PQR file of N, CA, C, O and H, with PARSE charges and radii, in Angstrom:
ATOM      1  N   MET A   1       0.845  -1.181   0.000 -0.4000 1.5000
ATOM      2  CA  MET A   1       0.000   0.000   0.000 -0.0000 2.0000
ATOM      3  C   MET A   1       0.889   1.243   0.000  0.5500 1.7000
ATOM      4  O   MET A   1       1.799   1.354   0.821 -0.5500 1.4000
ATOM      5  N   ASP A   2       0.631   2.169  -0.909 -0.4000 1.5000
ATOM      6  CA  ASP A   2       1.378   3.415  -1.006 -0.0000 2.0000
ATOM      7  C   ASP A   2       0.691   4.471  -0.147  0.5500 1.7000
ATOM      8  O   ASP A   2      -0.428   4.890  -0.446 -0.5500 1.4000
ATOM      9  H   ASP A   2      -0.109   2.078  -1.576  0.4000 1.0000
ATOM     10  N   ILE A   3       1.354   4.893   0.906 -0.4000 1.5000
ATOM     11  CA  ILE A   3       0.784   5.902   1.797 -0.0000 2.0000
ATOM     12  C   ILE A   3       1.240   7.272   1.310  0.5500 1.7000
ATOM     13  O   ILE A   3       2.436   7.555   1.232 -0.5500 1.4000
ATOM     14  H   ILE A   3       2.262   4.553   1.148  0.4000 1.0000
ATOM     15  N   GLN A   4       0.272   8.110   0.986 -0.4000 1.5000
ATOM     16  CA  GLN A   4       0.575   9.454   0.518 -0.0000 2.0000
ATOM     17  C   GLN A   4       0.902  10.354   1.704  0.5500 1.7000
ATOM     18  O   GLN A   4       0.182  10.376   2.702 -0.5500 1.4000
ATOM     19  H   GLN A   4      -0.699   7.881   1.048  0.4000 1.0000
ATOM     20  N   ARG A   5       1.981  11.083   1.580 -0.4000 1.5000
ATOM     21  CA  ARG A   5       2.335  12.071   2.589 -0.0000 2.0000
ATOM     22  C   ARG A   5       1.830  13.430   2.128  0.5500 1.7000
ATOM     23  O   ARG A   5       1.716  13.677   0.927 -0.5500 1.4000
ATOM     24  H   ARG A   5       2.566  11.066   0.769  0.4000 1.0000
ATOM     25  N   PRO A   6       1.534  14.294   3.057 -0.5600 1.5000
ATOM     26  CA  PRO A   6       1.112  15.639   2.662  0.2800 2.0000
ATOM     27  C   PRO A   6       2.210  16.321   1.837  0.5500 1.7000
ATOM     28  O   PRO A   6       3.392  16.154   2.136 -0.5500 1.4000
ATOM     29  N   PRO A   7       1.840  17.077   0.816 -0.5600 1.5000
ATOM     30  CA  PRO A   7       2.857  17.730  -0.002  0.2800 2.0000
ATOM     31  C   PRO A   7       3.581  18.861   0.719  0.5500 1.7000
ATOM     32  O   PRO A   7       4.706  19.201   0.353 -0.5500 1.4000
ATOM     33  N   ALA A   8       2.955  19.449   1.736 -0.4000 1.5000
ATOM     34  CA  ALA A   8       3.563  20.570   2.447 -0.0000 2.0000
ATOM     35  C   ALA A   8       3.930  20.160   3.868  0.5500 1.7000
ATOM     36  O   ALA A   8       3.207  19.415   4.529 -0.5500 1.4000
ATOM     37  H   ALA A   8       2.041  19.172   2.033  0.4000 1.0000
ATOM     38  N   VAL A   9       5.082  20.671   4.320 -0.4000 1.5000
ATOM     39  CA  VAL A   9       5.520  20.439   5.695 -0.0000 2.0000
ATOM     40  C   VAL A   9       5.846  21.791   6.318  0.5500 1.7000
ATOM     41  O   VAL A   9       6.585  22.592   5.745 -0.5500 1.4000
ATOM     42  H   VAL A   9       5.669  21.277   3.783  0.4000 1.0000
ATOM     43  N   VAL A  10       5.286  22.031   7.496 -0.4000 1.5000
ATOM     44  CA  VAL A  10       5.643  23.199   8.289 -0.0000 2.0000
ATOM     45  C   VAL A  10       6.513  22.670   9.420  0.5500 1.7000
ATOM     46  O   VAL A  10       6.061  21.898  10.265 -0.5500 1.4000
ATOM     47  H   VAL A  10       4.686  21.380   7.962  0.4000 1.0000
ATOM     48  N   HIS A  11       7.762  23.098   9.417 -0.4000 1.5000
ATOM     49  CA  HIS A  11       8.776  22.578  10.335 -0.0000 2.0000
ATOM     50  C   HIS A  11       8.729  23.307  11.678  0.5500 1.7000
ATOM     51  O   HIS A  11       8.069  24.339  11.799 -0.5500 1.4000
ATOM     52  H   HIS A  11       8.130  23.725   8.730  0.4000 1.0000
ATOM     53  N   PRO A  12       9.428  22.774  12.692 -0.5600 1.5000
ATOM     54  CA  PRO A  12       9.399  23.385  14.027  0.2800 2.0000
ATOM     55  C   PRO A  12       9.890  24.834  14.033  0.5500 1.7000
ATOM     56  O   PRO A  12      10.673  25.251  13.180 -0.5500 1.4000
ATOM     57  N   LEU A  13       9.416  25.567  14.998 -0.4000 1.5000
ATOM     58  CA  LEU A  13       9.785  26.964  15.199 -0.0000 2.0000
ATOM     59  C   LEU A  13      11.280  27.093  15.437  0.5500 1.7000
ATOM     60  O   LEU A  13      11.864  26.334  16.210 -0.5500 1.4000
ATOM     61  H   LEU A  13       8.780  25.228  15.691  0.4000 1.0000
ATOM     62  N   SER A  14      11.897  28.063  14.763 -0.4000 1.5000
ATOM     63  CA  SER A  14      13.310  28.349  14.937 -0.0000 2.0000
ATOM     64  C   SER A  14      13.526  29.839  14.727  0.5500 1.7000
ATOM     65  O   SER A  14      13.292  30.358  13.635 -0.5500 1.4000
ATOM     66  H   SER A  14      11.423  28.680  14.135  0.4000 1.0000
ATOM     67  N   GLU A  15      13.968  30.518  15.761 -0.4000 1.5000
ATOM     68  CA  GLU A  15      14.243  31.955  15.695 -0.0000 2.0000
ATOM     69  C   GLU A  15      13.037  32.761  15.224  0.5500 1.7000
ATOM     70  O   GLU A  15      13.182  33.714  14.458 -0.5500 1.4000
ATOM     71  H   GLU A  15      14.158  30.097  16.647  0.4000 1.0000
ATOM     72  N   GLY A  16      11.851  32.379  15.682 -0.4000 1.5000
ATOM     73  CA  GLY A  16      10.644  33.135  15.407 -0.0000 2.0000
ATOM     74  C   GLY A  16       9.930  32.816  14.107  0.5500 1.7000
ATOM     75  O   GLY A  16       8.889  33.406  13.818 -0.5500 1.4000
ATOM     76  H   GLY A  16      11.733  31.606  16.304  0.4000 1.0000
ATOM     77  N   THR A  17      10.467  31.890  13.313 -0.4000 1.5000
ATOM     78  CA  THR A  17       9.810  31.500  12.067 -0.0000 2.0000
ATOM     79  C   THR A  17       9.784  29.988  11.947  0.5500 1.7000
ATOM     80  O   THR A  17      10.498  29.272  12.648 -0.5500 1.4000
ATOM     81  H   THR A  17      11.313  31.410  13.547  0.4000 1.0000
ATOM     82  N   ARG A  18       8.943  29.526  11.041 -0.4000 1.5000
ATOM     83  CA  ARG A  18       8.865  28.093  10.760 -0.0000 2.0000
ATOM     84  C   ARG A  18       9.135  27.887   9.274  0.5500 1.7000
ATOM     85  O   ARG A  18       8.480  28.490   8.424 -0.5500 1.4000
ATOM     86  H   ARG A  18       8.363  30.107  10.470  0.4000 1.0000
ATOM     87  N   ARG A  19      10.094  27.040   8.973 -0.4000 1.5000
ATOM     88  CA  ARG A  19      10.434  26.729   7.589 -0.0000 2.0000
ATOM     89  C   ARG A  19       9.283  25.955   6.961  0.5500 1.7000
ATOM     90  O   ARG A  19       8.677  25.097   7.602 -0.5500 1.4000
ATOM     91  H   ARG A  19      10.626  26.549   9.663  0.4000 1.0000
ATOM     92  N   VAL A  20       8.988  26.265   5.703 -0.4000 1.5000
ATOM     93  CA  VAL A  20       7.911  25.596   4.975 -0.0000 2.0000
ATOM     94  C   VAL A  20       8.505  24.964   3.726  0.5500 1.7000
ATOM     95  O   VAL A  20       9.218  25.620   2.965 -0.5500 1.4000
ATOM     96  H   VAL A  20       9.480  26.962   5.182  0.4000 1.0000
ATOM     97  N   THR A  21       8.206  23.689   3.520 -0.4000 1.5000
ATOM     98  CA  THR A  21       8.628  23.010   2.298 -0.0000 2.0000
ATOM     99  C   THR A  21       7.400  22.451   1.595  0.5500 1.7000
ATOM    100  O   THR A  21       6.427  22.056   2.236 -0.5500 1.4000
ATOM    101  H   THR A  21       7.627  23.157   4.138  0.4000 1.0000
ATOM    102  N   VAL A  22       7.460  22.423   0.273 -0.4000 1.5000
ATOM    103  CA  VAL A  22       6.405  21.831  -0.537 -0.0000 2.0000
ATOM    104  C   VAL A  22       7.069  20.847  -1.484  0.5500 1.7000
ATOM    105  O   VAL A  22       7.948  21.206  -2.267 -0.5500 1.4000
ATOM    106  H   VAL A  22       8.250  22.743  -0.248  0.4000 1.0000
ATOM    107  N   ARG A  23       6.631  19.608  -1.396 -0.4000 1.5000
ATOM    108  CA  ARG A  23       7.196  18.514  -2.194 -0.0000 2.0000
ATOM    109  C   ARG A  23       8.714  18.436  -2.028  0.5500 1.7000
ATOM    110  O   ARG A  23       9.450  18.169  -2.978 -0.5500 1.4000
ATOM    111  H   ARG A  23       5.916  19.317  -0.759  0.4000 1.0000
ATOM    112  N   GLY A  24       9.161  18.677  -0.789 -0.4000 1.5000
ATOM    113  CA  GLY A  24      10.572  18.563  -0.457 -0.0000 2.0000
ATOM    114  C   GLY A  24      11.419  19.776  -0.779  0.5500 1.7000
ATOM    115  O   GLY A  24      12.613  19.790  -0.477 -0.5500 1.4000
ATOM    116  H   GLY A  24       8.564  18.893  -0.017  0.4000 1.0000
ATOM    117  N   GLU A  25      10.831  20.793  -1.385 -0.4000 1.5000
ATOM    118  CA  GLU A  25      11.569  21.996  -1.748 -0.0000 2.0000
ATOM    119  C   GLU A  25      11.220  23.144  -0.801  0.5500 1.7000
ATOM    120  O   GLU A  25      10.045  23.356  -0.499 -0.5500 1.4000
ATOM    121  H   GLU A  25       9.862  20.782  -1.630  0.4000 1.0000
ATOM    122  N   PRO A  26      12.226  23.889  -0.327 -0.5600 1.5000
ATOM    123  CA  PRO A  26      11.927  25.026   0.542  0.2800 2.0000
ATOM    124  C   PRO A  26      11.181  26.118  -0.218  0.5500 1.7000
ATOM    125  O   PRO A  26      11.536  26.461  -1.346 -0.5500 1.4000
ATOM    126  N   VAL A  27      10.141  26.658   0.418 -0.4000 1.5000
ATOM    127  CA  VAL A  27       9.367  27.734  -0.209 -0.0000 2.0000
ATOM    128  C   VAL A  27       9.379  29.012   0.623  0.5500 1.7000
ATOM    129  O   VAL A  27       8.910  30.051   0.158 -0.5500 1.4000
ATOM    130  H   VAL A  27       9.852  26.379   1.334  0.4000 1.0000
ATOM    131  N   GLY A  28       9.904  28.957   1.839 -0.4000 1.5000
ATOM    132  CA  GLY A  28      10.005  30.161   2.645 -0.0000 2.0000
ATOM    133  C   GLY A  28       9.967  29.879   4.129  0.5500 1.7000
ATOM    134  O   GLY A  28       9.884  28.735   4.577 -0.5500 1.4000
ATOM    135  H   GLY A  28      10.286  28.113   2.217  0.4000 1.0000
ATOM    136  N   ARG A  29      10.033  30.987   4.886 -0.4000 1.5000
ATOM    137  CA  ARG A  29       9.962  30.913   6.338 -0.0000 2.0000
ATOM    138  C   ARG A  29       8.740  31.704   6.777  0.5500 1.7000
ATOM    139  O   ARG A  29       8.632  32.904   6.529 -0.5500 1.4000
ATOM    140  H   ARG A  29      10.100  31.917   4.523  0.4000 1.0000
ATOM    141  N   ALA A  30       7.827  31.006   7.433 -0.4000 1.5000
ATOM    142  CA  ALA A  30       6.560  31.610   7.847 -0.0000 2.0000
ATOM    143  C   ALA A  30       6.669  32.207   9.241  0.5500 1.7000
ATOM    144  O   ALA A  30       7.237  31.607  10.153 -0.5500 1.4000
ATOM    145  H   ALA A  30       7.914  30.030   7.634  0.4000 1.0000
ATOM    146  N   ARG A  31       6.113  33.400   9.381 -0.4000 1.5000
ATOM    147  CA  ARG A  31       6.023  34.054  10.691 -0.0000 2.0000
ATOM    148  C   ARG A  31       4.650  33.838  11.320  0.5500 1.7000
ATOM    149  O   ARG A  31       4.456  34.047  12.517 -0.5500 1.4000
ATOM    150  H   ARG A  31       5.652  33.888   8.640  0.4000 1.0000
ATOM    151  N   ASN A  32       3.686  33.408  10.468 -0.4000 1.5000
ATOM    152  CA  ASN A  32       2.323  33.214  10.943 -0.0000 2.0000
ATOM    153  C   ASN A  32       1.578  32.316   9.958  0.5500 1.7000
ATOM    154  O   ASN A  32       2.117  31.932   8.920 -0.5500 1.4000
ATOM    155  H   ASN A  32       3.843  33.238   9.495  0.4000 1.0000
ATOM    156  N   LEU A  33       0.356  31.995  10.293 -0.4000 1.5000
ATOM    157  CA  LEU A  33      -0.450  31.104   9.474 -0.0000 2.0000
ATOM    158  C   LEU A  33      -0.743  31.702   8.097  0.5500 1.7000
ATOM    159  O   LEU A  33      -0.808  30.975   7.106 -0.5500 1.4000
ATOM    160  H   LEU A  33      -0.081  32.307  11.137  0.4000 1.0000
ATOM    161  N   ALA A  34      -0.917  33.013   8.033 -0.4000 1.5000
ATOM    162  CA  ALA A  34      -1.168  33.665   6.738 -0.0000 2.0000
ATOM    163  C   ALA A  34       0.003  33.444   5.783  0.5500 1.7000
ATOM    164  O   ALA A  34      -0.206  33.266   4.583 -0.5500 1.4000
ATOM    165  H   ALA A  34      -0.864  33.604   8.838  0.4000 1.0000
ATOM    166  N   ASP A  35       1.228  33.453   6.300 -0.4000 1.5000
ATOM    167  CA  ASP A  35       2.393  33.178   5.452 -0.0000 2.0000
ATOM    168  C   ASP A  35       2.321  31.771   4.883  0.5500 1.7000
ATOM    169  O   ASP A  35       2.620  31.559   3.708 -0.5500 1.4000
ATOM    170  H   ASP A  35       1.398  33.597   7.275  0.4000 1.0000
ATOM    171  N   VAL A  36       1.927  30.811   5.706 -0.4000 1.5000
ATOM    172  CA  VAL A  36       1.804  29.426   5.238 -0.0000 2.0000
ATOM    173  C   VAL A  36       0.800  29.364   4.093  0.5500 1.7000
ATOM    174  O   VAL A  36       1.072  28.750   3.062 -0.5500 1.4000
ATOM    175  H   VAL A  36       1.684  30.983   6.661  0.4000 1.0000
ATOM    176  N   TYR A  37      -0.356  29.993   4.268 -0.4000 1.5000
ATOM    177  CA  TYR A  37      -1.384  30.002   3.220 -0.0000 2.0000
ATOM    178  C   TYR A  37      -0.821  30.559   1.918  0.5500 1.7000
ATOM    179  O   TYR A  37      -1.058  30.010   0.842 -0.5500 1.4000
ATOM    180  H   TYR A  37      -0.577  30.492   5.106  0.4000 1.0000
ATOM    181  N   GLU A  38      -0.072  31.659   2.028 -0.4000 1.5000
ATOM    182  CA  GLU A  38       0.481  32.294   0.830 -0.0000 2.0000
ATOM    183  C   GLU A  38       1.514  31.400   0.146  0.5500 1.7000
ATOM    184  O   GLU A  38       1.516  31.290  -1.080 -0.5500 1.4000
ATOM    185  H   GLU A  38       0.121  32.105   2.902  0.4000 1.0000
ATOM    186  N   PHE A  39       2.380  30.768   0.911 -0.4000 1.5000
ATOM    187  CA  PHE A  39       3.373  29.857   0.309 -0.0000 2.0000
ATOM    188  C   PHE A  39       2.681  28.714  -0.424  0.5500 1.7000
ATOM    189  O   PHE A  39       3.103  28.328  -1.514 -0.5500 1.4000
ATOM    190  H   PHE A  39       2.378  30.857   1.907  0.4000 1.0000
ATOM    191  N   LEU A  40       1.625  28.174   0.168 -0.4000 1.5000
ATOM    192  CA  LEU A  40       0.909  27.076  -0.488 -0.0000 2.0000
ATOM    193  C   LEU A  40       0.199  27.558  -1.749  0.5500 1.7000
ATOM    194  O   LEU A  40       0.175  26.855  -2.759 -0.5500 1.4000
ATOM    195  H   LEU A  40       1.282  28.487   1.054  0.4000 1.0000
ATOM    196  N   ARG A  41      -0.372  28.746  -1.692 -0.4000 1.5000
ATOM    197  CA  ARG A  41      -1.024  29.305  -2.882 -0.0000 2.0000
ATOM    198  C   ARG A  41      -0.017  29.471  -4.016  0.5500 1.7000
ATOM    199  O   ARG A  41      -0.293  29.106  -5.158 -0.5500 1.4000
ATOM    200  H   ARG A  41      -0.352  29.318  -0.872  0.4000 1.0000
ATOM    201  N   ARG A  42       1.148  30.020  -3.695 -0.4000 1.5000
ATOM    202  CA  ARG A  42       2.191  30.220  -4.707 -0.0000 2.0000
ATOM    203  C   ARG A  42       2.691  28.899  -5.274  0.5500 1.7000
ATOM    204  O   ARG A  42       3.125  28.834  -6.424 -0.5500 1.4000
ATOM    205  H   ARG A  42       1.372  30.316  -2.767  0.4000 1.0000
ATOM    206  N   ALA A  43       2.628  27.842  -4.461 -0.4000 1.5000
ATOM    207  CA  ALA A  43       3.084  26.523  -4.912 -0.0000 2.0000
ATOM    208  C   ALA A  43       2.003  25.779  -5.695  0.5500 1.7000
ATOM    209  O   ALA A  43       2.211  24.643  -6.120 -0.5500 1.4000
ATOM    210  H   ALA A  43       2.276  27.895  -3.527  0.4000 1.0000
ATOM    211  N   GLY A  44       0.855  26.420  -5.883 -0.4000 1.5000
ATOM    212  CA  GLY A  44      -0.206  25.802  -6.668 -0.0000 2.0000
ATOM    213  C   GLY A  44      -1.190  24.977  -5.870  0.5500 1.7000
ATOM    214  O   GLY A  44      -2.013  24.266  -6.447 -0.5500 1.4000
ATOM    215  H   GLY A  44       0.686  27.343  -5.538  0.4000 1.0000
ATOM    216  N   LEU A  45      -1.123  25.058  -4.560 -0.4000 1.5000
ATOM    217  CA  LEU A  45      -2.069  24.339  -3.697 -0.0000 2.0000
ATOM    218  C   LEU A  45      -3.176  25.315  -3.313  0.5500 1.7000
ATOM    219  O   LEU A  45      -3.266  25.741  -2.162 -0.5500 1.4000
ATOM    220  H   LEU A  45      -0.455  25.635  -4.091  0.4000 1.0000
ATOM    221  N   GLU A  46      -4.003  25.659  -4.267 -0.4000 1.5000
ATOM    222  CA  GLU A  46      -5.054  26.658  -4.080 -0.0000 2.0000
ATOM    223  C   GLU A  46      -6.136  26.196  -3.114  0.5500 1.7000
ATOM    224  O   GLU A  46      -6.447  25.009  -3.021 -0.5500 1.4000
ATOM    225  H   GLU A  46      -3.930  25.313  -5.202  0.4000 1.0000
ATOM    226  N   ASP A  47      -6.690  27.147  -2.409 -0.4000 1.5000
ATOM    227  CA  ASP A  47      -7.851  26.946  -1.536 -0.0000 2.0000
ATOM    228  C   ASP A  47      -7.724  25.777  -0.565  0.5500 1.7000
ATOM    229  O   ASP A  47      -8.658  24.987  -0.433 -0.5500 1.4000
ATOM    230  H   ASP A  47      -6.437  28.112  -2.485  0.4000 1.0000
ATOM    231  N   PRO A  48      -6.600  25.654   0.107 -0.5600 1.5000
ATOM    232  CA  PRO A  48      -6.514  24.563   1.074  0.2800 2.0000
ATOM    233  C   PRO A  48      -7.400  24.834   2.282  0.5500 1.7000
ATOM    234  O   PRO A  48      -7.496  25.964   2.759 -0.5500 1.4000
ATOM    235  N   VAL A  49      -8.033  23.797   2.760 -0.4000 1.5000
ATOM    236  CA  VAL A  49      -8.789  23.903   4.010 -0.0000 2.0000
ATOM    237  C   VAL A  49      -7.786  23.536   5.092  0.5500 1.7000
ATOM    238  O   VAL A  49      -7.639  22.367   5.450 -0.5500 1.4000
ATOM    239  H   VAL A  49      -7.955  22.878   2.372  0.4000 1.0000
ATOM    240  N   LEU A  50      -7.100  24.549   5.608 -0.4000 1.5000
ATOM    241  CA  LEU A  50      -5.917  24.292   6.418 -0.0000 2.0000
ATOM    242  C   LEU A  50      -6.194  23.893   7.858  0.5500 1.7000
ATOM    243  O   LEU A  50      -5.310  23.343   8.514 -0.5500 1.4000
ATOM    244  H   LEU A  50      -7.219  25.498   5.317  0.4000 1.0000
ATOM    245  N   ALA A  51      -7.366  24.145   8.362 -0.4000 1.5000
ATOM    246  CA  ALA A  51      -7.630  23.780   9.747 -0.0000 2.0000
ATOM    247  C   ALA A  51      -7.465  22.283   9.960  0.5500 1.7000
ATOM    248  O   ALA A  51      -6.883  21.863  10.960 -0.5500 1.4000
ATOM    249  H   ALA A  51      -8.085  24.592   7.829  0.4000 1.0000
ATOM    250  N   ASP A  52      -7.961  21.485   9.051 -0.4000 1.5000
ATOM    251  CA  ASP A  52      -7.863  20.034   9.154 -0.0000 2.0000
ATOM    252  C   ASP A  52      -7.325  19.456   7.847  0.5500 1.7000
ATOM    253  O   ASP A  52      -7.747  18.385   7.411 -0.5500 1.4000
ATOM    254  H   ASP A  52      -8.434  21.826   8.238  0.4000 1.0000
ATOM    255  N   SER A  53      -6.407  20.161   7.238 -0.4000 1.5000
ATOM    256  CA  SER A  53      -5.963  19.812   5.902 -0.0000 2.0000
ATOM    257  C   SER A  53      -5.061  18.589   5.855  0.5500 1.7000
ATOM    258  O   SER A  53      -4.181  18.402   6.696 -0.5500 1.4000
ATOM    259  H   SER A  53      -6.064  21.031   7.592  0.4000 1.0000
ATOM    260  N   ALA A  54      -5.305  17.773   4.858 -0.4000 1.5000
ATOM    261  CA  ALA A  54      -4.407  16.660   4.568 -0.0000 2.0000
ATOM    262  C   ALA A  54      -3.243  17.140   3.717  0.5500 1.7000
ATOM    263  O   ALA A  54      -2.369  16.347   3.365 -0.5500 1.4000
ATOM    264  H   ALA A  54      -6.020  17.925   4.175  0.4000 1.0000
ATOM    265  N   LEU A  55      -3.215  18.424   3.381 -0.4000 1.5000
ATOM    266  CA  LEU A  55      -2.140  18.987   2.565 -0.0000 2.0000
ATOM    267  C   LEU A  55      -0.899  19.325   3.377  0.5500 1.7000
ATOM    268  O   LEU A  55       0.182  19.489   2.813 -0.5500 1.4000
ATOM    269  H   LEU A  55      -3.924  19.069   3.667  0.4000 1.0000
ATOM    270  N   ILE A  56      -1.043  19.432   4.700 -0.4000 1.5000
ATOM    271  CA  ILE A  56       0.058  19.917   5.526 -0.0000 2.0000
ATOM    272  C   ILE A  56       0.399  18.934   6.638  0.5500 1.7000
ATOM    273  O   ILE A  56      -0.478  18.406   7.321 -0.5500 1.4000
ATOM    274  H   ILE A  56      -1.922  19.298   5.158  0.4000 1.0000
ATOM    275  N   GLU A  57       1.686  18.705   6.797 -0.4000 1.5000
ATOM    276  CA  GLU A  57       2.194  17.972   7.958 -0.0000 2.0000
ATOM    277  C   GLU A  57       2.820  19.014   8.886  0.5500 1.7000
ATOM    278  O   GLU A  57       3.760  19.712   8.507 -0.5500 1.4000
ATOM    279  H   GLU A  57       2.399  19.134   6.241  0.4000 1.0000
ATOM    280  N   TRP A  58       2.292  19.106  10.088 -0.4000 1.5000
ATOM    281  CA  TRP A  58       2.791  20.067  11.076 -0.0000 2.0000
ATOM    282  C   TRP A  58       3.804  19.363  11.968  0.5500 1.7000
ATOM    283  O   TRP A  58       3.478  18.361  12.604 -0.5500 1.4000
ATOM    284  H   TRP A  58       1.528  18.539  10.395  0.4000 1.0000
ATOM    285  N   ARG A  59       5.012  19.869  12.019 -0.4000 1.5000
ATOM    286  CA  ARG A  59       6.051  19.293  12.874 -0.0000 2.0000
ATOM    287  C   ARG A  59       6.422  20.289  13.964  0.5500 1.7000
ATOM    288  O   ARG A  59       6.522  21.489  13.710 -0.5500 1.4000
ATOM    289  H   ARG A  59       5.277  20.683  11.502  0.4000 1.0000
ATOM    290  N   GLY A  60       6.622  19.794  15.161 -0.4000 1.5000
ATOM    291  CA  GLY A  60       7.033  20.661  16.254 -0.0000 2.0000
ATOM    292  C   GLY A  60       5.930  21.574  16.749  0.5500 1.7000
ATOM    293  O   GLY A  60       6.207  22.636  17.308 -0.5500 1.4000
ATOM    294  H   GLY A  60       6.540  18.819  15.367  0.4000 1.0000
ATOM    295  N   GLY A  61       4.696  21.180  16.554 -0.4000 1.5000
ATOM    296  CA  GLY A  61       3.557  21.973  16.996 -0.0000 2.0000
ATOM    297  C   GLY A  61       2.567  22.155  15.875  0.5500 1.7000
ATOM    298  O   GLY A  61       2.905  22.007  14.701 -0.5500 1.4000
ATOM    299  H   GLY A  61       4.470  20.318  16.100  0.4000 1.0000
ATOM    300  N   ASP A  62       1.342  22.477  16.241 -0.4000 1.5000
ATOM    301  CA  ASP A  62       0.289  22.621  15.242 -0.0000 2.0000
ATOM    302  C   ASP A  62       0.270  24.027  14.661  0.5500 1.7000
ATOM    303  O   ASP A  62       1.235  24.778  14.811 -0.5500 1.4000
ATOM    304  H   ASP A  62       1.068  22.597  17.195  0.4000 1.0000
ATOM    305  N   ARG A  63      -0.805  24.379  14.009 -0.4000 1.5000
ATOM    306  CA  ARG A  63      -0.922  25.660  13.317 -0.0000 2.0000
ATOM    307  C   ARG A  63      -0.978  26.856  14.251  0.5500 1.7000
ATOM    308  O   ARG A  63      -0.944  27.998  13.794 -0.5500 1.4000
ATOM    309  H   ARG A  63      -1.589  23.769  13.887  0.4000 1.0000
ATOM    310  N   GLU A  64      -1.064  26.614  15.540 -0.4000 1.5000
ATOM    311  CA  GLU A  64      -1.121  27.712  16.507 -0.0000 2.0000
ATOM    312  C   GLU A  64       0.226  28.012  17.165  0.5500 1.7000
ATOM    313  O   GLU A  64       0.306  28.914  17.999 -0.5500 1.4000
ATOM    314  H   GLU A  64      -1.092  25.686  15.911  0.4000 1.0000
ATOM    315  N   VAL A  65       1.269  27.289  16.818 -0.4000 1.5000
ATOM    316  CA  VAL A  65       2.588  27.476  17.433 -0.0000 2.0000
ATOM    317  C   VAL A  65       3.414  28.451  16.597  0.5500 1.7000
ATOM    318  O   VAL A  65       3.914  28.100  15.528 -0.5500 1.4000
ATOM    319  H   VAL A  65       1.204  26.556  16.141  0.4000 1.0000
ATOM    320  N   TRP A  66       3.551  29.684  17.101 -0.4000 1.5000
ATOM    321  CA  TRP A  66       4.317  30.712  16.395 -0.0000 2.0000
ATOM    322  C   TRP A  66       5.246  31.501  17.291  0.5500 1.7000
ATOM    323  O   TRP A  66       6.024  32.299  16.770 -0.5500 1.4000
ATOM    324  H   TRP A  66       3.145  29.969  17.969  0.4000 1.0000
ATOM    325  N   ALA A  67       5.219  31.337  18.584 -0.4000 1.5000
ATOM    326  CA  ALA A  67       6.089  32.085  19.482 -0.0000 2.0000
ATOM    327  C   ALA A  67       6.762  31.145  20.450  0.5500 1.7000
ATOM    328  O   ALA A  67       6.179  30.146  20.871 -0.5500 1.4000
ATOM    329  H   ALA A  67       4.586  30.688  19.007  0.4000 1.0000
ATOM    330  N   GLN A  68       7.985  31.464  20.801 -0.4000 1.5000
ATOM    331  CA  GLN A  68       8.733  30.626  21.737 -0.0000 2.0000
ATOM    332  C   GLN A  68       8.466  31.046  23.151  0.5500 1.7000
ATOM    333  O   GLN A  68       9.009  30.454  24.083 -0.5500 1.4000
ATOM    334  H   GLN A  68       8.460  32.275  20.459  0.4000 1.0000
TER
END
């Protein structure tokens, strides 16, 4: 069985930002959830339902982790 992984990964917080990758390629460093949405839009992942999205793997905390 081929298990599909989410195309986007939001990595753990580091120095106030979270690195975002799409399909293994870096697309930027997010300071907030709006940045994540924009990076995904630019990568062609339009209209993601990000609250419970299968498009994103959250590492080191969920979508609410932005400050240390």
